[in-house]
N, C-alpha and C positions, 0 to 999 in steps of 0.2 A: 550355895544352898546349904544350910545347916543340917546336921544329921536329924533334927526334930522335923524340919520341913521335908526331908527326904523320906523319912518314915511316914509321915502324913500323906505325901504323894503316893507312896506305895500302897498305902491302905486304901486310897481312893481308887487306884487301879484294881486292887483285889475286889473291892466292893462293885466296881463296874464289870467285873468278870473278864474284861479284856483291857490290854494296854493300848494306849493311843500311839500308833505308829505314825511316823512321818516319812516324807520322801527320802530322807538319808537312810532310813531303815529299809524301805523298799529297794533302794538302789543297791545297797550292800547285798541283800538277799539275791537280787537279779544277777549281780556280778558273780556270786558264788555259783548260782545255777548255770550261768553262761560258761564259767570256767571248769565245770565238771567234766571228768573224763567220759561220762555216759553221754551218748549222743542219740539223735533220732527220737524214736517213740518214747523211750525211758525219760529223756530230758523234758520232752514235751509234757508227758504225764506228771512229772515232778513239779513243773512250772505251773500247770493247770491246778494242781492240788494246792500249791501255795497261794495262787490267785484266789481260789474259792475261800481260803481261810483268812487271807489278809483283807479282803473286802470289808469284813466286819470291824476292822480295827480303825478305819478312817473312811468317812462318808465320801471323800474326794478321790478315793483310790480308783484308778482306771485299769482294769484287768488288761485290755488290749495294749496299753502303754507298757504295763509290767511285762507282758509276754514278749513284746518286742525288745525290751531291755534284756530279757533272758536269752535273746538270740534264737527264739523258736518261732515257727510259723504256726499260726492257729487258723 
């Protein structure tokens, strides 16, 4: 992708107010949460917060699948 195309793509994301996240992004975030030293309620609250925010980035986002990947019970 050329720098001009990249700038245009970034402008489209800014205009949309949210970036379009994909499975690879969700998987990376879930892995980070899963590997956190915090456990229990703190980890669950963090995972839930991310799930609420990430659901607007992709209409196919599944919160239950994300929470399972984070290693937390909901």
